C-alpha positions in Angstrom: 2.2 -21.4 -1.0 -0.6 -18.1 -1.4 1.4 -15.2 1.3 -1.4 -14.2 4.1 -0.4 -10.4 5.0 -2.1 -11.0 8.2 0.6 -13.7 9.2 3.3 -12.6 7.2 5.7 -15.4 9.3 5.4 -19.1 7.9 5.5 -21.9 10.6 3.7 -19.7 13.1 -0.1 -20.7 13.1 -0.4 -18.7 16.4 0.7 -15.7 18.0 3.5 -17.1 20.0 5.7 -15.0 21.7 8.7 -15.1 19.5 6.4 -14.5 16.4 5.4 -11.3 17.7 9.0 -10.4 18.8 10.1 -11.0 15.4 7.2 -9.0 13.6 8.2 -6.0 15.8 11.8 -6.6 15.5 11.5 -6.4 11.8 8.7 -4.3 11.1 11.4 -1.2 9.9 12.7 -3.4 7.1 9.6 -3.5 5.4 8.7 0.2 5.2 9.8 3.0 3.2 12.1 5.7 4.6 10.5 8.5 2.9 11.1 11.3 6.1 12.1 13.9 3.6 9.3 13.3 1.1 8.4 16.3 -0.2 5.8 17.6 -3.0 8.7 19.0 -5.0 10.6 15.3 -4.9 10.2 13.6 -8.1 9.4 10.4 -6.4 6.1 11.8 -5.4 4.8 12.3 -8.7 6.3 8.8 -9.8 4.3 7.4 -6.3 1.1 9.2 -7.2 0.9 8.1 -11.1 2.0 5.0 -9.7 -1.4 4.5 -7.5 -3.2 6.3 -10.0 -2.4 3.4 -12.5 -2.7 0.7 -10.0 -6.0 2.0 -9.1 -6.8 1.6 -13.0 -6.2 -2.2 -12.8 -7.9 -3.0 -10.2 -11.0 -1.5 -11.2 -10.2 -3.1 -14.7 -9.5 -6.6 -13.1 -11.6 -6.9 -9.4 -8.6 -8.5 -8.2 -7.8 -9.0 -4.8 -7.2 -6.0 -2.3 -3.6 -7.0 -0.5 -2.2 -7.3 -3.8 -2.8 -3.4 -4.7 -1.3 -3.3 -1.1 1.4 -5.1 -1.6 2.2 -3.6 -4.8 2.0 -0.6 -3.6 4.6 -1.0 -0.6 7.0 -2.6 -2.9 6.6 0.9 -5.0 7.2 3.1 -1.4 9.8 1.0 -0.3 11.7 0.6 -4.0 11.3 4.3 -4.4 12.8 5.4 -0.7 16.0 3.5 -1.7 16.6 4.5 -5.2 17.6 8.0 -6.4 15.6 9.2 -9.4 15.9 12.4 -10.9 13.4 12.4 -13.6 10.0 11.5 -13.8 9.6 9.8 -17.2 6.2 8.1 -18.3 8.1 4.7 -18.8 9.4 4.3 -15.3 6.3 4.5 -13.6 4.9 2.0 -15.9 7.0 -0.6 -15.7 7.3 0.0 -12.1 3.6 -0.7 -11.9 4.0 -3.9 -14.1 6.6 -5.5 -12.4 4.9 -4.6 -8.9 1.7 -5.8 -9.4 3.2 -9.0 -11.0 5.4 -9.4 -8.2 2.6 -8.6 -5.8 0.0 -11.5 -7.7 2.8 -13.9 -7.4 2.9 -13.5 -3.7 -0.4 -14.1 -3.3 -1.0 -16.9 -5.9 -3.1 -15.0 -8.0 -2.4 -15.3 -12.3 -2.4 -12.2 -13.2 -1.7 -11.9 -16.7 1.4 -9.3 -18.2 0.1 -8.5 -21.5 -3.1 -7.5 -19.9 -1.9 -5.1 -17.3 0.7 -3.8 -20.2 -2.0 -3.2 -22.8 -4.3 -1.4 -19.2 -1.4 1.0 -18.1 -0.9 1.6 -21.8 2.4 0.8 -23.1 4.1 -2.8 -23.9 7.6 -3.7 -23.1 10.1 -6.3 -23.9 10.5 -9.6 -21.9 14.0 -8.6 -21.6 13.1 -5.2 -19.6 10.3 -6.5 -17.5 13.1 -9.2 -16.1 15.7 -6.6 -15.5 13.3 -4.4 -13.8 12.2 -7.4 -11.6 15.5 -7.9 -11.1 16.0 -4.4 -9.8 13.5 -4.5 -7.5 14.3 -7.7 -6.0 17.9 -7.1 -5.6 16.6 -3.0 -4.1 14.1 -4.8 -1.5 16.7 -7.4 -0.7 14.8 -10.1 -1.9 11.8 -9.5 0.9 8.7 -10.1 -0.4 6.9 -11.2 2.6 5.8 -7.6 3.8 5.2 -7.1 7.1 2.1 -4.7 7.0 -0.1 -3.5 9.1 -2.4 -6.0 8.6 0.1 -8.4 10.4 -0.5 -6.8 13.8 -4.1 -6.4 14.1 -4.3 -10.1 15.3 -2.2 -8.7 18.6 -3.5 -5.5 19.1 -7.0 -7.0 19.0 -6.2 -9.9 21.6 -5.9 -6.7 24.1 -9.3 -5.6 23.7 -12.0 -6.6 26.3 -15.5 -6.1 24.6 -18.5 -6.1 26.1 -19.8 -7.9 23.1 -17.1 -10.4 21.9 -18.9 -11.1 18.6 -17.8 -7.4 17.9 -14.7 -8.7 17.5 -14.1 -9.4 13.7 -16.4 -6.8 13.1 -13.8 -4.0 14.6 -10.6 -6.6 12.6 -12.5 -6.1 9.3 -13.3 -2.5 10.3 -9.6 -1.4 11.0 -8.5 -3.5 7.5 -10.8 -1.3 5.7 -9.0 1.6 6.9 -5.4 0.8 6.6 -6.5 0.0 3.0 -7.4 3.6 2.9 -4.1 4.7 5.2 -1.8 3.8 2.8 -2.5 6.4 0.3 -1.6 9.0 3.2 1.7 10.4 2.9 1.4 11.9 6.3 1.5 8.6 7.8 5.0 7.6 6.0 6.7 8.2 9.4 4.7 5.8 11.6 6.2 1.7 11.6 3.3 -0.6 10.3 2.4 -1.5 14.0 1.5 2.0 14.6 -0.5 2.3 12.1 -2.3 -1.1 12.4 -3.2 0.3 16.4 -4.5 3.4 15.3 -6.4 1.8 12.4 -8.2 -0.5 15.4 -8.6 2.8 17.9 -10.4 4.6 14.7 -12.4 1.4 14.0 -13.0 1.6 18.1 -14.1 5.1 17.8 -16.7 4.2 15.0 -18.5 0.9 16.4 -17.7 1.3 19.9 -18.3 4.6 20.7 -18.7 4.1 24.7 -15.7 1.5 24.8 -13.1 3.9 22.8 -11.3 4.6 26.2 -11.3 1.5 27.7 -9.5 0.1 24.6 -6.8 3.0 24.6 -5.8 2.3 27.7 -5.6 -1.4 26.7 -3.2 -0.7 23.5 -1.2 2.0 24.6 -0.4 -0.1 27.6 0.8 -2.6 25.5 5.2 -3.3 25.8 5.2 -2.5 21.9 3.3 0.4 21.9 4.6 4.4 22.0 1.5 5.9 22.8 2.8 9.6 21.7 3.3 8.4 17.9 -0.1 6.2 18.5 -1.7 9.4 19.1 -0.2 11.1 16.1 -1.5 8.9 13.4 -5.2 8.4 15.0 -5.2 12.2 14.6 -4.1 11.9 11.0 -6.6 9.1 10.1 -9.3 11.2 12.2 -8.3 14.0 9.5 -8.2 12.0 6.3 -11.3 13.2 4.1 -13.5 10.3 3.7 -17.2 10.7 3.2 -19.3 10.0 5.7 -16.6 8.7 7.8 -17.1 5.7 5.6 -13.5 4.0 4.7 -12.7 2.5 1.2 -11.9 -1.2 1.5 -10.7 -1.3 -2.2 -9.0 0.8 -4.5 -10.8 3.4 -6.8 -9.8 6.1 -8.7 -12.3 8.6 -6.6 -10.5 7.1 -3.6 -7.2 7.6 -4.4 -7.5 11.0 -4.9 -9.1 11.6 -1.8 -6.9 9.3 0.1 -3.8 10.9 -1.2 -5.0 14.5 0.6 -3.2 16.1 -2.2 -3.2 19.7 -3.6 -5.8 20.5 -6.4 -3.0 20.0 -9.1 -2.6 16.5 -8.0 -6.1 15.9 -9.9 -5.1 18.1 -12.4 -2.1 16.2 -13.4 -3.8 12.6 -13.1 -6.6 13.5 -15.6 -3.9 14.5 -17.9 -2.5 10.7 -17.1 -6.1 9.5 -17.7 -6.2 11.4 -21.2 -2.9 9.9 -21.8 -3.7 6.2 -21.2 -6.5 7.1 -23.4 -4.8 8.4 -26.4 -1.9 5.6 -26.0 -4.3 2.9 -26.2 -6.3 4.7 -29.9 -2.7 4.5 -30.5 -1.7 0.8 -29.8 -4.8 -0.2 -31.2 -3.7 0.9 -34.6 0.5 0.1 -34.2 0.8 -2.9 -31.8 4.5 -2.0 -30.7 6.5 -2.8 -28.0 8.5 -0.9 -25.8 12.3 -1.7 -25.4 14.4 -0.6 -22.8 18.3 -0.5 -23.9 19.2 0.0 -20.0 16.9 0.6 -16.7 19.0 3.8 -15.3 17.3 5.8 -12.4 20.0 8.4 -11.9 
């Protein structure tokens, strides 16, 4: 069965009280714990390179944006629970390969592992991939049906009493686009998925129905599950995100990743170096099709 990020709890076709309560009660289990995440942390570099590689793969194969979103979610949660002492190129690549593979399986999409490996510039033997998959699954406690901001859009959208009800779907779609973009802003790591969802919806309302923004803010902030201070803080971060023309990217692209990550110019330098490394490795692989073998996956 295909995993729907908008409805992660199976058996609930409608958003009954029990289903909503379960979402809010369990959302913290599906978010990374990067409260001490700094640019000097090796995980920062690992994450940045992982996001770039995922954007490269998606640009090549044009697959479902939710697959990329899930893969990044798995990587964030994994890195937040694993002690990583050094940044090795093979760590980033096998993490991206396996995370994309798991996300594709959840979305019931057939992605070729060999194609993905070729795109990230390194081949791994089956045993190494299986070992890495087991490590990720154990670290995430097999919680692959991630509770994400998408899971809360319907709930918060139901509070809005729009003058033109036909705008409801447009508002939800714009909020979804914003959520795709905000996944790369590290300043939002501290906020729960529900807060990001509510803030994205308000950000969309501010853009599409400016005159009704105040009433939307009041309706959402008065929800029993809302924390107005956190809501406003997250909204402020979204307003400052460097997205040209206030147009939100719904697809991962190398260009959007560099903008949405909001890092220093050094980030772009490293990313360009990583791109050159991939190109060189592809040329090398075309001459010598070698498989990279890992005797033991170690993180610390």
